[in-house]
C-alpha positions as CSV (number, residue, x, y, z in Angstrom):
1,M,16.7,15.2,1.5
2,S,17.2,13.9,4.9
3,Q,19.7,11.3,5.8
4,Q,16.9,8.8,6.6
5,A,15.3,9.4,3.2
6,Q,18.7,8.7,1.5
7,K,19.5,5.5,3.3
8,S,16.2,3.5,3.0
9,K,16.8,-0.2,4.0
10,Y,14.0,-1.1,1.5
11,S,14.4,-1.0,-2.2
12,A,11.6,0.5,-4.4
13,D,10.7,-3.0,-5.3
14,D,10.5,-4.0,-1.7
15,K,8.1,-1.4,-0.8
16,I,5.9,-2.0,-3.7
17,T,5.8,-5.7,-2.7
18,L,5.2,-5.0,0.8
19,T,2.5,-2.4,0.1
20,A,0.7,-4.7,-2.5
21,R,0.7,-7.6,-0.1
22,T,-0.8,-5.3,2.6
23,W,-3.4,-4.1,0.1
24,R,-4.4,-7.6,-1.2
25,A,-4.9,-8.8,2.5
26,I,-7.1,-5.9,3.1
27,D,-8.9,-6.3,-0.2
28,K,-9.6,-10.0,0.5
29,D,-11.1,-8.9,3.9
30,A,-13.2,-6.1,2.0
31,I,-14.5,-8.6,-0.6
32,A,-15.8,-11.1,2.1
33,N,-17.3,-8.2,3.9
34,K,-19.1,-6.2,1.5
35,Q,-21.6,-4.7,3.9
36,D,-18.8,-3.4,6.2
37,H,-18.1,0.2,5.1
38,R,-15.0,0.5,7.5
39,K,-13.5,-2.5,5.6
40,Q,-14.3,-1.0,2.2
41,Q,-13.0,2.3,3.2
42,A,-9.7,0.5,4.5
43,E,-9.5,-1.0,1.1
44,Y,-9.7,2.3,-0.7
45,L,-7.1,3.7,1.3
46,A,-4.7,0.8,0.9
47,R,-5.1,1.0,-2.7
48,Q,-4.4,4.8,-2.7
49,Q,-1.3,4.1,-0.7
50,L,-0.3,1.4,-3.1
51,R,-0.7,3.8,-6.1
52,K,1.4,6.3,-4.4
53,V,4.2,3.8,-3.7
54,V,4.3,2.9,-7.3
55,D,4.3,6.4,-8.6
56,D,7.0,7.2,-6.1
57,A,9.1,4.3,-7.2
58,G,8.9,5.7,-10.9
59,E,10.4,9.0,-10.0
């Protein structure tokens, strides 16, 4: 592991919280604009990132 990966200034819970808040903001925008495919895609990608962060925290 690199030194930067070993000394993260955020805990796993902090990363999950930040990613969840980011996803939720994007999700609200996607819900309000159901016909905008770019916003739907952005929500999908944010949800995938949230899954990854949660999975990584469990390791």
